[in-house]
C-alpha positions in Angstrom: 84.2 5.0 44.8 82.9 2.6 42.2 84.9 2.3 39.0 83.3 2.9 35.6 83.2 -0.9 35.0 81.2 -1.5 38.2 78.7 1.2 37.1 78.4 -0.3 33.7 77.7 -3.7 35.2 75.1 -2.4 37.6 73.3 -0.4 34.9 73.4 -3.5 32.5 72.0 -5.7 35.3 69.2 -3.1 35.8 68.3 -3.5 32.2 68.4 -7.3 32.5 70.9 -7.6 29.7 73.6 -10.3 29.4 77.1 -9.2 28.4 76.6 -10.7 25.0 73.2 -8.9 24.4 74.7 -5.6 25.6 77.8 -6.0 23.4 75.6 -6.4 20.3 73.5 -3.4 21.2 76.5 -1.1 21.5 78.3 -2.6 18.5 81.1 -4.2 20.5 83.0 -7.3 19.0 82.1 -9.7 21.7 81.0 -10.2 25.3 84.6 -10.3 26.4 85.0 -6.6 25.6 82.2 -5.9 28.1 83.7 -8.3 30.6 87.0 -6.5 30.4 85.3 -3.2 31.2 83.3 -4.6 34.1 86.4 -6.3 35.6 88.4 -3.1 35.4 90.9 -4.5 32.9 90.0 -1.9 30.3 87.8 1.1 29.8 85.5 2.1 27.0 86.7 4.9 24.7 84.8 8.2 24.2 83.1 7.1 21.0 81.8 3.9 22.7 80.7 5.9 25.8 77.8 7.5 23.9 76.4 4.2 22.8 76.7 2.7 26.3 74.8 5.6 27.8 72.1 5.4 25.2 71.5 1.7 25.7 71.7 1.7 29.5 69.6 4.9 29.8 72.2 6.7 31.9 74.1 10.0 31.5 77.8 10.3 31.0 78.1 12.0 34.4 76.4 9.2 36.1 78.5 6.6 34.4 81.8 8.4 35.1 80.8 9.0 38.7 80.6 12.7 38.7 78.3 14.4 41.3 75.7 16.4 39.5 71.9 16.9 39.1 71.9 14.3 36.4 69.1 11.8 36.3 69.6 8.4 37.9 69.0 5.2 35.9 65.6 4.7 37.6 64.6 8.4 36.9 65.5 8.0 33.2 63.4 4.8 33.0 60.4 6.8 34.4 61.0 9.5 31.8 61.0 6.9 29.0 57.8 5.4 30.3 56.2 8.8 30.7 57.0 9.7 27.1 55.3 6.5 25.9 52.0 7.4 27.5 49.1 9.0 25.7 47.5 12.3 26.8 45.1 10.5 29.2 48.0 8.5 30.8 50.1 11.7 31.2 47.2 13.5 32.9 46.7 10.7 35.4 50.4 10.6 36.2 50.6 14.4 36.5 47.6 14.4 38.9 49.1 11.8 41.1 52.6 13.4 41.0 51.2 16.9 41.9 49.2 15.5 44.8 52.2 13.6 46.2 54.5 16.6 45.7 52.1 18.9 47.6 52.0 16.4 50.5 55.8 16.3 50.7 56.2 20.0 50.5 53.6 20.5 53.2 55.4 18.0 55.4 58.7 19.7 54.8 57.2 23.1 55.6 55.7 21.7 58.8 59.1 20.4 59.9 60.6 23.9 59.3 57.9 25.7 61.3 59.4 27.4 64.4 57.7 27.0 67.8 57.5 29.2 70.9 57.4 28.0 74.5 54.8 29.5 76.8 53.3 28.7 80.2 50.2 26.7 80.0 47.7 26.5 82.8 45.6 23.4 82.6 43.0 24.7 85.1 40.4 26.1 82.7 38.8 29.5 82.7 35.1 29.0 82.5 33.0 30.1 79.6 30.0 28.8 81.5 29.3 28.7 85.2 32.8 29.7 86.6 35.8 27.7 87.7 38.2 28.5 90.4 41.6 29.5 89.0 44.2 28.6 91.7 47.9 29.2 91.8 48.9 25.8 90.3 52.2 25.5 88.6 52.2 26.1 84.8 53.5 23.5 82.4 55.4 24.1 79.2 53.5 24.2 75.9 55.1 24.7 72.5 53.0 26.6 70.0 53.5 27.6 66.3 55.3 30.9 65.9 52.8 33.7 65.2 52.1 37.2 66.1 49.7 36.1 68.9 52.2 33.7 70.4 54.9 36.4 70.4 52.6 38.8 72.3 51.1 36.3 74.7 52.3 35.7 78.3 50.6 32.4 78.8 48.0 29.9 77.5 44.8 28.9 79.2 42.0 26.4 78.4 38.4 27.4 77.9 35.7 25.4 79.6 32.1 25.5 78.6 30.1 26.9 75.6 29.0 30.4 76.7 31.6 32.1 74.4 30.6 30.1 71.3 31.0 30.7 68.4 34.1 32.8 69.3 35.6 30.1 71.6 34.7 26.5 72.0 35.0 24.1 75.0 38.5 22.9 75.2 40.1 25.7 73.1 43.5 26.9 74.2 43.7 30.6 74.1 46.6 33.1 74.1 46.5 35.6 77.0 48.4 38.8 77.5 48.8 39.8 81.1 46.9 43.0 81.9 45.2 44.2 85.1 42.6 46.1 83.0 41.2 45.9 79.5 38.9 48.1 77.4 35.2 47.6 77.1 34.6 45.3 74.1 37.8 43.3 74.7 37.7 39.7 75.8 39.6 39.0 79.0 40.2 36.5 81.9 38.5 37.6 85.0 38.3 36.2 88.6 35.0 37.2 90.1 34.6 36.2 93.8 37.1 33.4 93.3 35.7 32.0 90.0 37.6 32.4 86.7 35.8 33.4 83.5 36.7 34.2 79.9 34.2 36.9 78.9 33.8 40.1 76.9 33.9 43.2 79.1 30.8 45.3 78.9 29.7 48.4 80.9 29.4 47.0 84.4 29.0 43.4 83.2 30.7 40.4 81.6 29.1 39.4 78.3 28.8 35.8 76.9 28.8 35.4 73.1 26.3 32.5 73.3 22.9 34.2 73.5 21.5 31.5 75.8 23.7 32.9 78.6 22.8 36.1 80.5 25.4 38.7 81.2 27.1 38.6 84.6 26.5 41.8 86.4 29.5 43.3 88.3 28.4 44.6 91.7 30.3 47.1 93.9 30.9 44.5 96.6 32.2 41.9 94.2 35.9 40.8 94.3 37.0 41.5 90.7 40.4 40.8 89.3 41.5 41.0 85.6 44.2 38.4 84.7 44.7 39.5 81.1 43.4 40.1 77.6 42.6 37.2 75.3 44.4 37.8 71.9 43.7 34.6 70.0 43.2 30.8 69.8 46.1 28.4 69.6 46.1 26.6 66.3 46.0 22.8 66.7 
């Protein structure tokens, strides 16, 4: 741990003061008094300590080496400069400080955010013409903790634009495994070997993009429901 003399020396150097200049400012007899403190030969008394702290812009705690929430030398220097500013200058500094503080807080919050691991199938479910969904192995995906992620069983990609504006090409969607869903829900369906993400209607699969016609479900179709779509993964 640094001795008080070393801390005095460091703070004096930070102020660009010679030992002689510093001695005059605190009312010491000569530079040799300051030198004796900095060499550890002697220590300043309590009465002198107040003057030392005032001139060097440090707190007694900092000078004595106590751990506290006291301001550092550089922080005190910033405070002194801030107090010398006019109202316009303080407004400019406050705006910059608030912006930078929000950035730091946001970054800290992001680091603290918890994530959940889910299976991710890279073979997309079509929101257009239909894409075969095979039995490929899933890969791990880590998503932000949220209600949808907690409920979901896996994540799947959307391909095409037929579900816009609800879903867009390339969106990753949360899916809860279900072999049947209610009319009005959006699900993942395999129809005659092709996989779709669509809204279930009465005897048809509905696209949200009006330029796509509904897909009629016929009695002889091979129809399988893979699950219900419960949300989009936030990027």
